[in-house]
Structures are given as C-alpha cells and as structure tokens.
DRENVEXSE-73928 format. One record per atom (N, C-alpha, C): residue in one letter; atom name; x, y, z. Coordinates in pm, 1 decimal, padded with zeros to 6 digits. Layout:
% residues N
+--------+-------+----------+----------+----------+
| residu | atome |       px |       py |       pz |
+--------+-------+----------+----------+----------+
|      a |    CA |        X |        Y |        Z |
...
+--------+-------+----------+----------+----------+
% end
This chain:
% residues 77
+--------+-------+----------+----------+----------+
| residu | atome |       px |       py |       pz |
+--------+-------+----------+----------+----------+
|      m |     N |  06441.8 |  22334.3 |  04560.3 |
|      m |    CA |  06567.7 |  22267.8 |  04575.6 |
|      m |     C |  06542.6 |  22130.1 |  04637.6 |
|      k |     N |  06611.2 |  22030.6 |  04584.9 |
|      k |    CA |  06596.1 |  21893.5 |  04634.0 |
|      k |     C |  06722.7 |  21851.6 |  04708.6 |
|      v |     N |  06705.2 |  21764.4 |  04805.2 |
|      v |    CA |  06817.4 |  21709.7 |  04881.4 |
|      v |     C |  06807.3 |  21558.1 |  04875.5 |
|      s |     N |  06918.8 |  21495.3 |  04847.3 |
|      s |    CA |  06921.5 |  21350.2 |  04836.5 |
|      s |     C |  07046.5 |  21297.7 |  04906.5 |
|      e |     N |  07032.1 |  21188.5 |  04978.5 |
|      e |    CA |  07145.7 |  21123.1 |  05043.5 |
|      e |     C |  07181.3 |  21000.9 |  04960.7 |
|      i |     N |  07308.1 |  20991.0 |  04921.6 |
|      i |    CA |  07352.4 |  20877.5 |  04840.5 |
|      i |     C |  07479.7 |  20818.9 |  04899.7 |
|      k |     N |  07505.6 |  20694.3 |  04867.5 |
|      k |    CA |  07630.0 |  20629.1 |  04909.1 |
|      k |     C |  07707.4 |  20590.0 |  04784.1 |
|      v |     N |  07836.1 |  20622.1 |  04786.4 |
|      v |    CA |  07925.4 |  20583.7 |  04678.3 |
|      v |     C |  08045.6 |  20516.4 |  04743.2 |
|      d |     N |  08063.5 |  20390.7 |  04712.8 |
|      d |    CA |  08177.8 |  20315.4 |  04764.4 |
|      d |     C |  08189.5 |  20326.6 |  04916.8 |
|      g |     N |  08075.4 |  20321.4 |  04985.4 |
|      g |    CA |  08073.5 |  20324.8 |  05130.8 |
|      g |     C |  08075.6 |  20462.8 |  05194.3 |
|      t |     N |  08088.2 |  20567.3 |  05114.2 |
|      t |    CA |  08089.7 |  20704.2 |  05165.4 |
|      t |     C |  07954.4 |  20768.8 |  05139.0 |
|      t |     N |  07900.2 |  20835.7 |  05239.0 |
|      t |    CA |  07771.8 |  20903.8 |  05224.0 |
|      t |     C |  07794.9 |  21046.0 |  05175.3 |
|      y |     N |  07721.4 |  21083.7 |  05072.7 |
|      y |    CA |  07724.2 |  21219.6 |  05018.9 |
|      y |     C |  07582.6 |  21274.6 |  05023.3 |
|      y |     N |  07572.7 |  21404.5 |  05035.1 |
|      y |    CA |  07442.8 |  21471.3 |  05030.5 |
|      y |     C |  07440.4 |  21557.4 |  04905.9 |
|      m |     N |  07342.3 |  21534.6 |  04821.7 |
|      m |    CA |  07328.3 |  21612.5 |  04699.4 |
|      m |     C |  07217.9 |  21714.8 |  04719.9 |
|      v |     N |  07250.3 |  21839.1 |  04691.4 |
|      v |    CA |  07153.3 |  21948.3 |  04696.2 |
|      v |     C |  07150.2 |  22004.7 |  04554.9 |
|      f |     N |  07032.3 |  22002.0 |  04492.2 |
|      f |    CA |  07028.9 |  22038.4 |  04350.7 |
|      f |     C |  06892.1 |  22089.3 |  04307.9 |
|      n |     N |  06895.3 |  22163.4 |  04199.7 |
|      n |    CA |  06773.8 |  22207.1 |  04132.1 |
|      n |     C |  06754.8 |  22129.7 |  04002.4 |
|      d |     N |  06864.7 |  22092.7 |  03940.7 |
|      d |    CA |  06863.4 |  22030.2 |  03809.0 |
|      d |     C |  06909.7 |  21884.6 |  03821.7 |
|      a |     N |  06819.1 |  21791.8 |  03801.3 |
|      a |    CA |  06850.5 |  21649.4 |  03816.9 |
|      a |     C |  06957.0 |  21602.5 |  03718.3 |
|      s |     N |  06961.6 |  21660.0 |  03599.1 |
|      s |    CA |  07062.4 |  21616.7 |  03501.6 |
|      s |     C |  07202.9 |  21658.0 |  03546.5 |
|      l |     N |  07216.4 |  21776.1 |  03606.5 |
|      l |    CA |  07346.5 |  21817.0 |  03660.6 |
|      l |     C |  07386.1 |  21727.9 |  03778.1 |
|      a |     N |  07290.1 |  21696.5 |  03862.4 |
|      a |    CA |  07316.6 |  21608.8 |  03976.3 |
|      a |     C |  07364.7 |  21472.7 |  03927.8 |
|      r |     N |  07303.7 |  21421.0 |  03823.6 |
|      r |    CA |  07343.0 |  21291.4 |  03767.0 |
|      r |     C |  07485.9 |  21298.3 |  03713.1 |
|      k |     N |  07521.4 |  21407.9 |  03645.7 |
|      k |    CA |  07657.2 |  21421.0 |  03591.2 |
|      k |     C |  07760.9 |  21426.6 |  03703.2 |
|      l |     N |  07728.7 |  21497.9 |  03810.4 |
|      l |    CA |  07819.8 |  21502.3 |  03925.1 |
|      l |     C |  07836.1 |  21363.3 |  03986.0 |
|      l |     N |  07725.7 |  21295.6 |  04004.5 |
|      l |    CA |  07729.4 |  21161.4 |  04062.1 |
|      l |     C |  07808.6 |  21066.0 |  03973.2 |
|      d |     N |  07786.4 |  21072.8 |  03843.5 |
|      d |    CA |  07860.5 |  20987.7 |  03749.9 |
|      d |     C |  08010.4 |  21016.0 |  03756.5 |
|      t |     N |  08046.2 |  21143.9 |  03770.0 |
|      t |    CA |  08187.3 |  21181.1 |  03780.1 |
|      t |     C |  08248.6 |  21122.6 |  03906.8 |
|      v |     N |  08180.6 |  21138.1 |  04018.6 |
|      v |    CA |  08231.3 |  21083.5 |  04145.1 |
|      v |     C |  08245.6 |  20931.7 |  04135.1 |
|      k |     N |  08146.0 |  20865.2 |  04081.1 |
|      k |    CA |  08149.8 |  20718.8 |  04069.4 |
|      k |     C |  08259.3 |  20670.6 |  03974.8 |
|      s |     N |  08298.6 |  20753.6 |  03879.1 |
|      s |    CA |  08397.4 |  20712.5 |  03779.7 |
|      s |     C |  08541.0 |  20719.3 |  03831.7 |
|      i |     N |  08561.5 |  20780.7 |  03945.0 |
|      i |    CA |  08695.6 |  20794.3 |  04001.0 |
|      i |     C |  08731.7 |  20665.9 |  04075.6 |
|      a |     N |  08854.3 |  20620.4 |  04056.6 |
|      a |    CA |  08897.2 |  20493.5 |  04115.6 |
|      a |     C |  08880.6 |  20491.0 |  04267.5 |
|      k |     N |  08904.1 |  20603.7 |  04332.3 |
|      k |    CA |  08887.5 |  20611.9 |  04478.1 |
|      k |     C |  08800.7 |  20733.9 |  04509.0 |
|      p |     N |  08668.8 |  20720.3 |  04499.2 |
|      p |    CA |  08580.0 |  20834.8 |  04518.2 |
|      p |     C |  08587.6 |  20897.2 |  04656.7 |
|      k |     N |  08639.7 |  20823.2 |  04755.6 |
|      k |    CA |  08648.7 |  20877.2 |  04891.6 |
|      k |     C |  08737.9 |  21000.9 |  04900.3 |
|      v |     N |  08822.4 |  21025.1 |  04799.7 |
|      v |    CA |  08908.1 |  21144.5 |  04805.4 |
|      v |     C |  08826.2 |  21272.4 |  04790.9 |
|      i |     N |  08706.8 |  21262.7 |  04734.0 |
|      i |    CA |  08623.5 |  21381.6 |  04713.3 |
|      i |     C |  08542.8 |  21411.2 |  04839.0 |
|      n |     N |  08561.3 |  21531.6 |  04890.9 |
|      n |    CA |  08483.1 |  21578.1 |  05005.6 |
|      n |     C |  08362.1 |  21657.5 |  04958.9 |
|      h |     N |  08380.7 |  21735.1 |  04852.8 |
|      h |    CA |  08274.5 |  21823.9 |  04803.9 |
|      h |     C |  08298.0 |  21848.5 |  04655.7 |
|      i |     N |  08190.5 |  21845.8 |  04578.9 |
|      i |    CA |  08197.4 |  21881.5 |  04437.5 |
|      i |     C |  08066.8 |  21951.4 |  04402.9 |
|      a |     N |  08077.9 |  22061.0 |  04330.5 |
|      a |    CA |  07957.9 |  22139.2 |  04297.8 |
|      a |     C |  07973.5 |  22206.7 |  04162.9 |
|      i |     N |  07861.4 |  22219.1 |  04093.9 |
|      i |    CA |  07853.6 |  22297.9 |  03971.1 |
|      i |     C |  07760.3 |  22414.0 |  04000.4 |
|      v |     N |  07806.2 |  22534.2 |  03966.3 |
|      v |    CA |  07723.1 |  22653.9 |  03981.9 |
|      v |     C |  07707.1 |  22714.1 |  03842.6 |
|      p |     N |  07599.6 |  22676.5 |  03772.1 |
|      p |    CA |  07581.3 |  22722.8 |  03634.6 |
|      p |     C |  07570.6 |  22874.9 |  03622.2 |
|      a |     N |  07519.6 |  22940.9 |  03723.8 |
|      a |    CA |  07499.3 |  23086.0 |  03716.4 |
|      a |     C |  07629.3 |  23161.6 |  03692.0 |
|      n |     N |  07741.2 |  23107.5 |  03740.5 |
|      n |    CA |  07868.6 |  23175.9 |  03716.0 |
|      n |     C |  07973.2 |  23082.9 |  03652.9 |
|      n |     N |  07925.8 |  22976.2 |  03588.7 |
|      n |    CA |  08013.6 |  22881.3 |  03518.3 |
|      n |     C |  08130.5 |  22834.7 |  03604.5 |
|      t |     N |  08099.5 |  22784.7 |  03722.8 |
|      t |    CA |  08202.5 |  22744.8 |  03817.4 |
|      t |     C |  08183.1 |  22600.2 |  03861.5 |
|      i |     N |  08295.1 |  22530.7 |  03874.6 |
|      i |    CA |  08295.9 |  22398.2 |  03936.1 |
|      i |     C |  08386.5 |  22406.9 |  04058.2 |
|      y |     N |  08336.5 |  22359.3 |  04170.2 |
|      y |    CA |  08413.8 |  22355.3 |  04294.2 |
|      y |     C |  08444.2 |  22209.9 |  04327.2 |
|      v |     N |  08569.2 |  22184.7 |  04363.8 |
|      v |    CA |  08607.9 |  22051.1 |  04407.5 |
|      v |     C |  08694.8 |  22065.9 |  04532.2 |
|      a |     N |  08655.6 |  21999.0 |  04637.5 |
|      a |    CA |  08738.2 |  21988.6 |  04757.9 |
|      a |     C |  08768.9 |  21840.3 |  04773.7 |
|      a |     N |  08896.9 |  21808.5 |  04776.4 |
|      a |    CA |  08936.0 |  21667.7 |  04782.1 |
|      a |     C |  09060.4 |  21650.8 |  04868.0 |
|      k |     N |  09074.0 |  21531.3 |  04922.1 |
|      k |    CA |  09196.1 |  21496.3 |  04994.6 |
|      k |     C |  09306.5 |  21480.0 |  04890.8 |
|      l |     N |  09420.8 |  21534.2 |  04918.9 |
|      l |    CA |  09531.3 |  21524.9 |  04824.7 |
|      l |     C |  09596.0 |  21387.4 |  04837.0 |
|      d |     N |  09570.0 |  21306.1 |  04739.0 |
|      d |    CA |  09628.4 |  21172.8 |  04730.7 |
|      d |     C |  09697.2 |  21165.9 |  04595.1 |
|      v |     N |  09828.8 |  21171.6 |  04596.4 |
|      v |    CA |  09906.1 |  21180.8 |  04472.8 |
|      v |     C |  09869.4 |  21070.1 |  04374.8 |
|      k |     N |  09836.7 |  20954.9 |  04427.0 |
|      k |    CA |  09804.1 |  20840.2 |  04341.9 |
|      k |     C |  09679.8 |  20866.2 |  04255.8 |
|      y |     N |  09586.8 |  20947.8 |  04305.4 |
|      y |    CA |  09460.8 |  20970.5 |  04234.5 |
|      y |     C |  09443.9 |  21113.5 |  04185.2 |
|      f |     N |  09542.3 |  21198.7 |  04209.5 |
|      f |    CA |  09528.8 |  21340.2 |  04176.4 |
|      f |     C |  09512.0 |  21364.6 |  04026.4 |
|      e |     N |  09595.2 |  21302.6 |  03945.3 |
|      e |    CA |  09586.7 |  21323.2 |  03800.2 |
|      e |     C |  09450.3 |  21280.7 |  03746.5 |
|      e |     N |  09401.0 |  21168.3 |  03793.4 |
|      e |    CA |  09269.7 |  21120.9 |  03749.5 |
|      e |     C |  09160.3 |  21218.7 |  03791.7 |
|      l |     N |  09168.2 |  21269.0 |  03914.1 |
|      l |    CA |  09068.9 |  21364.4 |  03963.7 |
|      l |     C |  09068.3 |  21491.5 |  03879.5 |
|      v |     N |  09185.6 |  21544.4 |  03849.4 |
|      v |    CA |  09194.7 |  21665.5 |  03767.1 |
|      v |     C |  09141.2 |  21638.6 |  03626.9 |
|      d |     N |  09178.9 |  21525.9 |  03569.1 |
|      d |    CA |  09133.0 |  21490.8 |  03434.6 |
|      d |     C |  08980.9 |  21479.7 |  03427.9 |
|      k |     N |  08921.6 |  21410.5 |  03522.1 |
|      k |    CA |  08775.9 |  21391.5 |  03519.1 |
|      k |     C |  08702.0 |  21521.6 |  03550.0 |
|      t |     N |  08759.2 |  21603.9 |  03637.4 |
|      t |    CA |  08698.6 |  21734.3 |  03665.9 |
|      t |     C |  08706.5 |  21823.7 |  03542.2 |
|      y |     N |  08818.6 |  21818.8 |  03472.6 |
|      y |    CA |  08834.4 |  21896.6 |  03349.5 |
|      y |     C |  08731.2 |  21852.9 |  03245.3 |
|      r |     N |  08712.9 |  21724.6 |  03228.1 |
|      r |    CA |  08613.7 |  21673.9 |  03131.1 |
|      r |     C |  08472.6 |  21718.9 |  03167.4 |
|      l |     N |  08442.5 |  21716.3 |  03296.5 |
|      l |    CA |  08312.2 |  21763.7 |  03342.6 |
|      l |     C |  08296.6 |  21912.3 |  03311.2 |
|      a |     N |  08400.6 |  21989.2 |  03337.6 |
|      a |    CA |  08396.2 |  22133.8 |  03311.4 |
|      a |     C |  08374.5 |  22162.0 |  03162.9 |
|      m |     N |  08437.6 |  22084.6 |  03077.4 |
|      m |    CA |  08425.5 |  22107.2 |  02933.3 |
|      m |     C |  08283.2 |  22081.5 |  02883.0 |
|      e |     N |  08207.5 |  22000.9 |  02953.5 |
|      e |    CA |  08067.9 |  21978.0 |  02915.3 |
|      e |     C |  07983.4 |  22103.3 |  02935.6 |
|      f |     N |  08028.0 |  22190.7 |  03024.1 |
|      f |    CA |  07949.8 |  22309.7 |  03057.4 |
|      f |     C |  08011.6 |  22438.1 |  03005.7 |
|      a |     N |  08128.3 |  22428.2 |  02941.8 |
|      a |    CA |  08197.5 |  22548.5 |  02892.0 |
|      a |     C |  08126.0 |  22607.6 |  02772.3 |
+--------+-------+----------+----------+----------+
% end
C-alpha cells in the first residue's frame, strides 16, 4: 500500500492506494470539482464495488458533486 500527500486548491489530502490508476481517477475527480474543498474523503473499494464520499453540504456545489461522483461510479460499474 502506498501513501501520498497531495494539495488540491490549497487543501491537503492523503491518498492511500494500491492501484495508481484508481488513485489518479480519484484525484482527477476531486480536481474537476469547482470547489474541491467540499470533499473531506473519497474512496473507491473495488472489492465490493463501493464509492464513499464524505463532503460538506454546500447547496451551490452539491449537484456537481453528485454528478461527478456518479460518472466516476459508472466507470467501475
């Protein structure tokens, strides 16, 4: 398992991953959101086909967050 510290729009995130391509997709998803700071935690667990998202509820960005999370999920469905 690898651990990486990254900054996105001034916020520090810690990535823990086995698969670099999945880590890249998560990072790309976070970076694609207009206000990435709303995301506290995002994870893909391929073993049980699950995506976890913990985010601050900001009505202005909620629809975008759900849409981008849905698109990410569809890549693994």
